[in-house]
C-alpha positions as CSV (number, residue, x, y, z in Angstrom):
1,M,-27.1,38.5,95.4
2,L,-29.2,35.9,97.2
3,D,-28.7,33.4,94.3
4,L,-25.0,33.9,94.4
5,Q,-24.9,33.0,98.0
6,E,-27.3,30.1,97.4
7,L,-29.8,31.4,99.9
8,Y,-32.8,32.1,97.7
9,D,-34.3,28.6,97.7
10,N,-33.8,28.3,101.5
11,L,-35.6,31.6,102.0
12,N,-38.6,31.0,99.8
13,S,-39.2,27.3,100.2
14,K,-41.6,26.3,103.0
15,K,-39.1,23.6,104.0
16,G,-36.1,25.7,103.6
17,T,-33.6,26.1,106.4
18,L,-30.7,28.3,107.2
19,S,-27.6,27.5,109.2
20,K,-26.8,29.7,112.1
21,S,-24.1,31.5,110.2
22,Q,-26.3,32.0,107.1
23,D,-29.1,33.4,109.3
24,V,-26.7,35.9,110.9
25,Q,-25.2,36.8,107.5
26,L,-28.6,37.3,105.9
27,R,-30.0,39.4,108.8
28,T,-27.0,41.6,108.5
29,I,-27.4,42.0,104.8
30,L,-31.2,42.7,104.9
31,T,-31.1,45.2,107.8
32,S,-28.2,47.1,106.2
33,K,-30.0,47.4,102.8
34,L,-33.4,48.5,104.1
35,D,-34.4,52.1,104.1
36,S,-35.2,53.3,107.6
37,S,-38.8,54.0,106.7
38,I,-39.3,50.4,105.5
39,H,-37.3,48.9,108.3
40,A,-39.9,50.0,110.9
41,N,-42.6,48.3,108.9
42,V,-41.0,44.9,108.4
43,I,-38.8,44.2,111.4
44,D,-40.0,44.1,115.0
45,H,-39.2,42.1,118.2
46,N,-41.1,39.1,116.8
47,N,-38.8,38.5,113.8
48,E,-35.6,40.5,114.4
49,K,-33.7,37.3,115.1
50,D,-35.1,35.2,112.3
51,A,-33.9,35.9,108.7
52,R,-36.6,33.9,107.1
53,A,-39.3,35.7,109.0
54,I,-37.8,39.1,108.1
55,W,-37.7,38.1,104.4
56,K,-41.3,37.0,104.5
57,S,-42.3,40.3,106.1
58,I,-40.4,42.2,103.5
59,S,-42.0,40.2,100.7
60,N,-45.5,40.8,102.1
61,Y,-44.8,44.6,102.5
62,F,-43.8,45.1,98.9
63,A,-46.6,42.9,97.6
64,C,-49.1,45.2,99.4
65,S,-47.3,48.3,98.0
66,Q,-47.4,46.8,94.5
67,A,-51.1,46.2,94.7
68,S,-51.6,49.8,96.0
69,N,-49.5,51.2,93.2
70,R,-51.4,49.2,90.6
71,A,-54.7,50.6,91.9
72,R,-53.4,54.1,92.0
73,V,-52.1,54.0,88.4
74,F,-55.2,52.4,87.0
75,K,-57.3,55.1,88.8
76,E,-55.1,57.7,87.1
77,L,-56.1,56.3,83.7
78,L,-59.8,56.2,84.6
79,C,-59.7,59.8,85.9
80,L,-57.6,61.2,83.1
81,K,-59.6,63.9,81.2
82,F,-59.1,65.1,77.6
83,N,-58.3,68.8,77.3
84,S,-58.8,70.2,73.8
85,S,-56.6,73.2,74.5
86,N,-53.7,71.0,75.6
87,I,-53.5,67.9,73.4
88,P,-49.7,67.5,73.8
89,G,-50.2,67.5,77.6
90,F,-52.9,64.7,77.2
91,I,-50.5,62.7,75.1
92,T,-47.7,63.0,77.7
93,S,-50.1,62.0,80.5
94,V,-51.1,58.8,78.5
95,R,-47.5,57.9,77.8
96,T,-46.6,58.3,81.5
97,I,-49.5,56.1,82.6
98,L,-48.6,53.5,80.0
99,A,-45.0,53.4,81.3
100,Q,-46.3,53.0,84.9
101,F,-48.5,50.1,83.7
102,H,-45.4,48.3,82.5
103,E,-43.5,49.3,85.6
104,F,-46.1,47.8,88.0
105,G,-46.9,44.8,85.9
106,I,-50.5,45.8,84.9
107,D,-51.3,43.5,82.0
108,L,-54.0,45.3,80.0
109,P,-54.5,44.3,76.3
110,E,-53.3,47.2,74.1
111,D,-56.6,47.5,72.2
112,I,-58.5,47.8,75.5
113,F,-56.1,50.5,76.7
114,T,-56.6,52.3,73.3
115,Y,-60.4,52.1,73.5
116,M,-60.2,53.6,77.0
117,I,-58.2,56.5,75.5
118,L,-60.7,57.0,72.7
119,D,-63.6,57.0,75.1
120,K,-62.2,60.2,76.6
121,L,-62.3,62.1,73.3
122,P,-65.2,64.5,72.6
123,L,-67.7,63.9,69.8
124,A,-65.9,66.6,67.7
125,L,-63.0,64.1,67.4
126,D,-65.1,61.2,66.2
127,N,-63.2,61.4,62.9
128,V,-59.9,60.9,64.7
129,S,-61.4,57.9,66.5
130,E,-62.6,56.4,63.3
131,R,-59.2,56.7,61.7
132,I,-57.8,54.7,64.5
133,T,-60.5,52.0,64.8
134,H,-60.8,51.6,61.0
135,S,-57.1,51.5,60.4
136,D,-55.5,48.5,58.8
137,K,-52.9,48.7,61.5
138,E,-53.1,47.0,64.9
139,I,-55.0,49.1,67.4
140,T,-52.5,50.2,70.0
141,P,-52.1,53.2,72.3
142,E,-49.2,54.4,70.1
143,L,-51.4,54.5,67.1
144,A,-54.0,56.6,69.0
145,L,-51.4,59.0,70.3
146,E,-49.9,59.4,66.8
147,Q,-53.3,60.3,65.3
148,L,-53.9,62.8,68.1
149,R,-50.5,64.3,67.4
150,V,-51.3,64.6,63.7
151,Y,-54.6,66.2,64.5
152,H,-53.0,68.7,66.8
153,N,-50.3,69.6,64.2
154,D,-53.0,70.0,61.5
155,Q,-55.0,72.4,63.8
156,Q,-51.8,74.3,64.6
157,A,-51.1,74.7,60.8
158,M,-54.6,75.9,60.2
159,G,-54.5,78.3,63.1
160,G,-56.6,76.0,65.3
161,G,-57.4,76.6,68.9
162,S,-58.8,80.1,68.2
163,G,-62.4,79.0,68.1
164,S,-62.7,79.4,64.3
165,K,-64.7,77.3,61.8
166,N,-61.5,75.3,61.3
167,D,-61.5,74.2,65.0
168,P,-65.1,73.3,66.0
169,I,-63.8,71.3,69.0
170,A,-63.2,74.6,70.8
171,L,-66.9,75.3,70.5
172,L,-68.3,71.9,71.1
173,T,-66.4,71.3,74.3
174,D,-67.3,74.7,75.7
175,N,-70.3,74.9,78.0
176,S,-71.2,78.2,76.6
177,R,-73.9,78.4,73.9
178,K,-72.6,81.6,72.5
179,C,-71.1,81.9,69.1
180,K,-67.7,83.5,68.6
181,K,-66.3,85.8,66.0
182,N,-66.3,84.0,62.6
183,A,-67.6,80.8,64.2
184,H,-71.1,79.4,64.6
185,N,-71.8,77.2,67.7
186,P,-74.2,74.4,66.9
187,L,-75.4,74.5,70.5
188,S,-76.6,78.1,70.1
189,G,-80.2,77.3,69.2
190,H,-80.2,79.1,65.8
191,S,-79.2,78.1,62.3
192,E,-75.8,78.8,60.8
193,S,-77.4,80.9,58.1
194,N,-78.8,83.2,60.7
195,C,-75.7,83.5,62.8
196,W,-74.7,87.1,63.2
197,M,-71.1,86.2,64.1
198,L,-70.7,84.7,60.6
199,Y,-73.0,87.3,58.9
200,P,-72.8,90.5,60.9
201,E,-74.7,92.3,58.1
202,R,-77.8,90.4,59.0
203,R,-77.9,91.8,62.6
204,P,-80.8,94.3,63.0
205,A,-79.5,97.8,63.2
206,H,-81.4,98.6,66.4
207,L,-79.7,95.9,68.5
208,P,-76.5,96.6,70.3
209,R,-73.5,95.0,68.5
210,S,-71.5,94.5,71.7
211,S,-73.9,92.1,73.4
212,G,-71.8,89.1,72.6
213,N,-74.9,86.9,72.1
214,C,-75.8,85.4,68.8
215,T,-79.6,84.8,68.7
216,E,-81.6,83.9,65.7
217,A,-82.2,87.0,63.6
218,T,-85.3,87.9,61.7
219,T,-84.0,90.1,58.9
220,G,-87.2,90.4,56.9
221,K,-85.4,89.2,53.8
222,N,-86.8,86.4,51.8
C-alpha cells in the first residue's frame, strides 16, 4: 500500500520528507488500521501530528515484539520434553515449533535443530538416533520426525507401550526400579535370569506373590 502511494522511501529514509497532504493522508491510514491495543502503545501527544514519527514508533514496537516472540519460541524448543507414552504429541509439538521458527525468522541450521531434538530422546532410543545420524540422507528435523513416527508405528504393531520386553523404553524412562509382568527392569538391581516377573516359578514359595517387587531370588538351584 505504501509503495503504491510512493510513501515508503519518504517514511524510511532519514532524509525523507512528506508534504502536508501526504502527512495527513498517512496519519489517517495508520490510525485507522491500528488495533486499539497497539494504538495506545505507539501514538501519544508527542507524535500524533507527525506521520513519520508514528511510523517509527510502530516499527520499533513490532521490532520489540518480534524479538520477544523469537525468545519465547526458542525457549519452547529448549523446554520441550520427550514423552515416551505420547510420541505423536511430541512430533506435533516439534512441527509447531519448527513452523514458528520460520514465522518469526529464526534462522537455525536444520542439522542443529535436529541434534537438539535428538538430545531430548532417552538412552533407550539410541538406536533411533543412530539411524538418523548415520543415514545417507541430509540430517533434517523431518528425517528425525519420520524415524520417530516409524518407531512409534513399530511399537504399536508389536503391542508396545505396555511395558513388555518389546518396549524397554517404558521401563527405562520410569523412575521405578520395579519389574513388571513379563518385563525385566535393568535398574532393578538383579539379573534378568533371576527376575521373578519373567520366571515366576523361581520365586520362593514362602514369599507373598502380590508384593509387586522383584528382588534377586536365591532358588537353591545350580
